[in-house]
N, C-alpha and C positions, 0 to 999 in steps of 0.2 A: 492565558492558558498556554501550557507548555506544548511543544510540537508533538510529543508522544501522546498526550491526552487528546489533542485534536485528531491525530491519526486513529486513535482508538474509536472515536466517534464516527469518523469517516468510513471505517471498515467494519463496524459492528463486530469488533474483534472477539467478543466473548460469546457470540451467537454461532451455533454450529453451521458449518465447519469452523471451529474456533482457531484463533491465532494465539501465539504466545507473545509475551512482551519482548522476548529476545528476537523473535521474527520481525516484530514491528520496529525494533531498534535497528536491526539489520537493513530493513527497507529504508529507514531514515538515513542511515549511513550511505546507502547507495544513491540517495537523492540529495546529498549534500551539495550546496552551491557556494560559489564565491560570495563573500559577504559584501555589504555596501562599500567597504573600503577596498574591495578587490582582492582580499586575502583568501587564499585557497584553504579548504578544510583542514589540511595538514599543518597550516601555519599556527604557531602557538598563540597568537593573538586573534585568531579567527573567531568571529561572532557566529554562533550556530545559526545557519541559514539553510533552509530545506525547500525543495519543491514537493510540498505535501501531496499534490495531485499525482506526481510520479510515484511517490511512496505508496499512496493508496491504490493506484493501478497495479503495482507489483504485489501488494498484499491481497487484493481481490483475486489475482491469478493464482496465488497459493491456495486460497479458499476454493477456487474452481477446481484445482487439481485434486484437492481432498474430496470434493464432491464426486468427481469423476471416478475416483478409486473406490467408492462405496457401491454397494449393491442394494437395490430397492427391496425392502422387506414388506410383504403384503400388509402386515399389521402396523407398520411404522407411522402411517398417516402423512408422510412426507414423500413426495416423488423426487428422487435424487436428480433426475434429469432437469427438473424445474429449478432446483437449487443450483445446479451447474450453470444453467442458462442465465439465472439471475446474477450469479457471481461474475460471469463473463460480461454481462451487460454493464455491471458496475465498473469493471475494469476498463471497458471501452469508454465510459463516461469520463472517468478520471484521466485516462490516457489522452483524451481529446483536450483536456485542460492543462496539460503539462507545459512548463515554461521551456522556451527555446532560447538558448544562449549561444551567441557566436562571438568568439574572440578574434579581433582583427589586429594583427601585429605588423 
């Protein structure tokens, strides 16, 4: 499975507050890592390698921001504050799983 497809599953991307593919791709770009050969993401021979947990955490924060910007409608059937809380909880879960890399030179 491709990284973008995995990230879609990890973020419930098409569930409100929804994310776009462009936003998910941007999150992946921000979570790019050196590959197994030590090549940086900007190297032309880089094998796409991502910290999917970091990308998911960033994506859930976007969803939380969208939830925070909405107003509860009495007839909506969904309490926005709960959606916000759930998005923040998911961001914390994935943030706790991020990879930590240290380069010693």
